[in-house]
N, C-alpha and C positions, 0 to 999 in steps of 0.2 A: 773566735771560743778554746783559744789558744792563752790568750788575751783571761779568760775566766778561771782559767782552771786553774793558773799560774797564781794569782791574787787570792780562789780560795785555797793554794796549798799555804802559799806562802800565812797566814791567818792558821791556815789551822794550828801551822808548823811555832807562830810564835806561839801559840796559845798550851802544847804543849810543852812552850822549853822558857814560858817566862810565867803563865800564868799558874800552870798547876802546882812548879811546887812550892808557891805560897799559899795555894786551899788551905791544904790541911792542916794551919793552924787557925782559918775560921771556919772548916767544919767539925772541930775535935768539942765544941758545945761546952767549952768548961769553964767551972769560976772564975778559975783564977787562971791569971796574964799567965802564955808559955812567951817563952824566949823564943825567936820565928825557926834559929834555927839549932833547938837543943836537938841529939840523938832523934827520942823517938819522934818528935811531928820530919826530920829530914826523915825518918824512914820510912814512916807512913806517908810522907809523899809521894817515898820510892815505890810505895807497892801501890801506894791511882796510877804514879806515870807509872806504873805496866801493863797494869788493868788499864787506863785509857791510851797507852802506846796501842798492845795489844785490839777493845777494840775501834781502834783508831783504826790500826793497818785496814785492819775487813772493811772497815766501816767505804776507805780510802781506797783498798782494794775492789768493793763492788759497787761504788764510783767508776772509777776507771771502765770497770766491765759494763755498766753502762754508757761507758758512752768510748766503746769501739763500739759498741753492737748497734748503735746511735750511727754510729760513722761509716759504720759498715753497710749498715742499711740509702745514707745517704750519698755514698757514695755510687753505689747496686742503680741507684734510685738515674745518679746521672750517669752512667753508662750508658742504662735504657737508654738512653733521651740523645747520648750522641747518636751508640747506634741507629735509630731512627731518621736523625737527624739526614745521618749521610746513607741510609740507602730510603731515604727524601730528596736527596743530589742526585744520587743516581739514576735517577730519573726522569728525565729528559719533559722540562717547564715549553708554558707558553713561545718563546723569544728564542729557545731550539726548534720549537716548531714550525714555526713562521719564518726562523732561518732557514732550516730544508728547503720547506716553501719555496722560499725565493730567489735559492742555489737553480733548481729543476725546473725555476719560471725561468732565471736570468740565459739557462744553455738551452732551453726552446726559444727565448729571442735573440739567442747571437748566433742558433741555425741558420734563426726562420730573413735572417741578417742579411745569412749569407747567402740563406737558396732561394731566395729575390732578386739579391745581389748575383746573381747565378742565373738567374734566367732572364735578367734588365741584357745584360749579357748576350748571350745567346741572341735576346730578341734582335738586336743591333746589328749583332754580323748578320 
């Protein structure tokens, strides 16, 4: 996303800086050839560049606001997913349930072993 924005911005900047000043003589549509840097063409190029700059800035601002809105929406979605995963991880899973049952059965097994051993000792005496 960042690379796309940089490439698009650089192309827009190149268009503004390189093509717009030379475009005014081409847009004049006069029959007589005019030198590329005459005072009238420079003035019209500056006016064209200023009008394009104002439009371009507004378009760039709108594009950035659009991207910002999209990114904020994506971040909200990711945060919701992370919160859901955390809530899901907080719940005991099948592994934890079987581990708890195993501990309980293990404690009962040890208690039964000790009780059986004590009974065996008491019978022998």
